[in-house]
N, C-alpha and C positions, 0 to 999 in steps of 0.2 A: 155624777157616777154615785154608785151605791156607798152607803155609810158603813164600809167594812175595812178591816185592817189592810186588805189589798189596795184600797183607794189611795192610801198613804203612798205606796209605791208608784202607783199610776200618776199621782201628783208630782212626784220627784221626776218621773220620765218626761212629763210635759215641760217642767221647769227646765230640765236639761237641754231638751230639744229647742225651747226658745232662746236659752243663752247662747247655745251653738249658732243657731241662725243669726243671732244679733252680734255675734263676736264677743261675748261678755263671759267667757268661761272663767276668768279670774274671780268671779263672786260666786262660783257654783258651790263650794263647801258650805259658805255661811247660808246662802239662799236654800240650800237643800235641807239644813238643819231647821231653818225658820219653817218651811212649808211643812216639813214633817211635824214639827211641834203643833202647828195650827191645825192640821188635818187630824192629828191623833186627838186633840181636844175636841173637835167636832164628832169623831169617830165614838169616842167615850161619853161625851156628855149631850150630844143633840138627840132629839127624840124621834125625829122622822127618818125616813129610809135613804134620803138623798142628801149630797153635799156637792159644792161646786169649788173647784180650784181655778185661779186665774192668775196670770203673771203679765204684768203690764210693763213696758219699757217706759221709764220716766225721763231718762236722759242717756247719754252714751255711757255713764258711769252708775246707774241707778235703776233698779227695778222695784216694782211693788209686787209682793206676793199676797194673795188674799184667799180666804175660805168663806164661803157662803154656806149657812145651814138654815134650817127651818125652826130654830129655837130662838126664843126671845131672851133666853138667859145669858147675861153678859159674862165673859170670863173674868175672873178675879185673880189677880196675882196674889200668891200667899208664900210664906216661908216654911219651907219643908224642913222636917226634923232631920238631922244627919242620919238616921237609920231608915228613913222612907226611901223608897225606890222610884217614887214618882212625885209630882208637885213641884217641879222646877221649870217647867216649859216656858211660862211667860216670862220668867227671870232670864231664861236663856234667849228668847226672842227679843226682849229688852236690850240685852247686851249686845247681840249681833246686829241689831238695827240701830243702835245709838240712841235708844229711846223713841225712835221714829216708827210707832205703831198705835194702832187705835181699833175701835169698835164703831161701825156705823149700824144705827138701827134701820131695819127695813120693814116694810108692812107685813112681810111673811116670816121674818126672822132677823138675822144680823149677818153682817161682813165683818170678819176679824182680819186686819191687813198689817203689814210690815214693810217698811222700805230698807232695801239692802243695797249697799254700795256707798259711793261717795255722798255726803250730804249736800242737799240743795245750798246753792250760795244765798247768804243772807242779803236782803235789799241793801244797796249802798256799797256792796263789796266788790 
């Protein structure tokens, strides 16, 4: 999709449809905020004209939302000043994903992803 503000809305629509099909609407609010934050970061900071959003079902209670762009620049969490209107996106992603997010380097750019929903069971539990 194009790297425009409208692509953030398109990514949310993709996510909503996937969650409805999978019967996982209970995580819609958190997942929509996460995909919105990741898409917005790509729209604002990536350099090329296209981005891709994906939603992957990891289990009956967990999905992975991801955004791929053509920039190798990795997002960096930062602490926003109380007077700033932006700069809290990755803090929000971290909170809504329970710290289950990351960045994968790709030959042509990167994938920023976050898992939303129930955490994966630890081995031996």
